[in-house]
C-alpha angles and dihedrals in degrees: 000000000000094000091055094051113114111237129197129183116245087239096063116137124255090252090066094050127098112256111276091016116138118203119222091245089059096057095081091050091047092051091048091048090052088055094042133087117320109225121217124227090244134024112240133202128209116218130191128204105200111208089203089066097053127100136179090254096044113113114244110269096015091111095054113108133181112245108181139339119217132184106178133063090241090054093052095051093043089057099036093053091052100050133074118270112239093259088062094054125100121266108267094034124135119194117189137192111195133165110271116278092016110109117216091238133108090234094060105110092231091051098039099090095036138083139198144254114222136202120194126204140168125271114296093012100100098081097083094040092051095047091049090047095051091050092050090050102045090037089059091231096149117094090220095039090143087066093060123093098180144283138266135202116209125197116207135170100260101023148003127237136203118195138179118212120209136193109234117034091184091065095090096176092054094047094049090047093051093047095050093045092049094052088051091050090053097035089233116169105187126082120270130197137217118221121195114229092229091056091048091055092058119098100247119152092199090056129241118303124238111260092198134015133196 
């Protein structure tokens, strides 16, 4: 009967609605949200290591500075489209993209027990590798994404390198998975190696050996 029918004003608060119910006056806000910024699972920070600021007496890592932190897809593209691609950077430059509040240094507590996978390429060839690596990172495409600290592209005289830094070098399953997936994302056919940060710190004229290879 009509007199027994429960009525509720359209302006009723969210606490009065059934779970999952959307009021008419929320539809416009919902539509706007769907067209608004697309948040990333993590915030990320770009860092730049300027070779012109380096000196023989400068402590390692003292010339690395944060550039910008982003947390949405739109913010990433706005920044990426207005900065130099790696191939345009000066020789000696290192450009990093790490999860927010993780510094791209061996001494950072989250990086301290980790290591890195590295891909090398010829001069001017790192641009595509770098972009595809960034998209895989911020898009959370790795099965062991929580193990990843960030990535760095390094410009050197004879070659360019892109590396992914991870948290726990002893977690072999995670490291192997990250290395294999990274090669798939980049369609990279050559072997790549994983070097533990602690091994890289040691004074070894022959250079550190790869802990893992894929």
